[in-house]
C-alpha positions, 0 to 999 in steps of 0.5 A, a space after each residue: 859839153 858846151 863849146 865854140 863848135 859850129 852849130 847846124 847852120 854853120 855858125 859859130 857861138 862867137 859869130 852869133 855873138 858878133 851878130 847880136 851885140 850889133 844889133 844891141 847897139 841900134 837901140 835907143 838908150 832911153 827906152 826901156 827895152 834898153 834899160 832891161 837889156 842894160 840890167 840883164 846884160 851888163 856888158 852892154 853898159 861899155 857901149 851906153 849907159 841906159 838913160 831916162 827920156 826926157 820929163 819922165 812921169 810918176 804916173 807912166 808905169 813904164 818911166 816908173 819901171 825904167 827908174 827901177 832898172 836904173 837904181 838896180 843897175 847903179 843904185 849909188 848915182 842915181 839914189 835921188 830916183 828913189 823918192 820918185 820910184 815909191 811914188 810911182 809905184 804906190 800910183 800903179 798898185 792903185 791903178 785898175 788892170 782892166 777899163 771898162 769898156 775898154 778891156 785890159 790896161 796897157 801893163 796888163 801882159 807888158 812882160 818887161 815893165 812889170 818885171 822892172 816894177 816886181 824889181 823896184 818895189 824889192 828895192 823899196 820893201 816894206 807896204 809898197 812891195 806888198 801892195 805891188 804883189 798884191 796888184 800883180 797877183 790879181 790880174 798876172 796869171 790871167 794875163 800870160 797865155 797868149 804871151 811868147 815863151 820868154 814873156 811869160 818866163 818874165 812875169 813868173 820871174 816878177 811874182 818870184 822877185 816879190 816873193 809870191 807864191 803864185 803858180 803860173 803857166 809857163 812854156 819852159 821850153 821854149 824859154 831857155 835863154 831867158 831863164 839862163 839869163 835871169 838865172 845868171 843875173 840871180 833870179 834863181 826860179 826856174 828848174 837848172 836845164 841842158 847847156 847844150 839845148 840852151 847853146 842850140 836854143 840861142 843860135 838857132 833863136 838867132 839865125 831863124 828869127 829878128 827877135 824882139 831886143 829883149 831876147 836879143 840881150 837875154 841870148 847875149 848873157 846866156 852866151 857870156 854864161 856858158 863861155 864864162 862859168 861852164 867847164 872850158 874841156 869836154 872829160 870825154 873827148 878833149 879837143 885841141 882847141 879845148 887844151 888851148 883854151 885850158 893852157 891859155 887861161 892858165 894866168 887867172 889860176 895863178 891867184 891861188 899860187 903858193 908865194 909866201 912871205 910868212 907861214 900860214 901854219 905854225 907847223 910850216 914854213 913859207 913857200 915861194 913856188 918860183 918857175 925857174 925853167 923850162 923843166 918846172 913849167 914842164 911839170 906845172 903842165 904835166 900836172 894839169 894835162 895828166 888827170 886828164 890824157 891817160 896816154 900822155 907821154 913826157 920827155 919821150 925820145 922820138 926816132 933819130 935823124 943822123 947823129 941827132 936824137 930829138 926829145 918831145 917834152 909831151 905827147 898826147 897821142 890821143 889828139 895826135 899832139 906834142 906840146 913843145 915848151 919854151 921857157 924866155 929870160 931876160 936876154 934872149 930873143 924871141 928870134 932865137 925861141 923862133 929858131 928853136 921851135 923851126 928845128 924841133 918841128 923840122 926834127 918831129 914831122 919829118 916826111 917818111 917819120 915812123 911816128 907820122 900816124 901817132 903825132 902830127 901836129 905841135 903845140 907851143 906853150 912859151 913861158 915869158 919870164 921876161 914879161 915883153 908882152 908887147 911882142 907876144 902877138 908878133 911871135 905868135 904869128 910867126 910861129 904860126 906860120 911854121 909847119 905842123 904848128 897847130 897854135 900858142 900860147 904865150 904866158 907872161 910871168 904871173 905878177 904873183 911871182 914877184 921875185 927879189 935880188 935873191 930869187 933873181 940870183 938862184 933863177 940864173 943858177 938854174 938856166 937850161 
């Protein structure tokens, strides 16, 4: 299970990501390496869009490949480049891969450029695509042997894009990052592999070698895929950071929250699943966590303190964690919520508590029904400074819960 964990060298995945991002920002935007990187790792475009070099030439295969990448990135705004691309591809397809008395031509094993030309041929289609496929088939199987594994994968991907079934030798074991990055961009020609192996490859590669910019982009895109397209929690051994990550990602899940103005079927009535109080939020968290934690306790009492009999909201003994739910309404201050949390923590985690081995940390989950998002940061800092508070998750009321005055009146009646 991939998570933001430490690798053998002690780095965290986010540390590797930051270091690689800094490296890719240093490359010039008018190079083919940057054009390829901007296609493979789209997030890099927020820094700078790739551009063509001054006076690009249709008889320069590298410039033609750059044009292809630009059209793949944004075909609408670069549509005026299409005639130049077609002309350049046709010229390139007529070139010999071997130069008499010299040896292989410059493009013979230029994996990045050849992959770009393949994308361009796919974009144009028709006879141009067939010509480029025939041209590459004539030399690519013989040109990959001395290349690094990630470039071998690019060459294989180029033939795949052209729908050519020619088989070439690729060291897949050492090309995991590039192959996952290509897969994430729709080039599905490689067998799936272990995400943990890719994670280790990304981290270890970034530690041991500088690497080509194209490989840097592949590592960034691999990290992006691993952190955004795979489960965020281990079913076998969940951790508190994973629980925090799951609860922090609840807002997108509310896209399918039921909030109907009219019935969806003839046999039903409109439903609005309003979250009106702390008990509703507890039920939501119970629904999410109970399948993952068979030992979950809810609404359970801890030892008494004088006349006080403290009751916790949710307990997860397997990770020694109490989850305390708070509900912030209009008119109630964050200061008041902090006071409640401090009081709860003091009661739950007494020095000589009989529960000290069962529960020793508390996660605060605050549902902000007032949507005072500008105060969330300060609140989190304050709550995390309290004893035994491991983390804080604040969730503003999702936009889907768009109450009208009647709903608001009902909400006030349900105050706790």
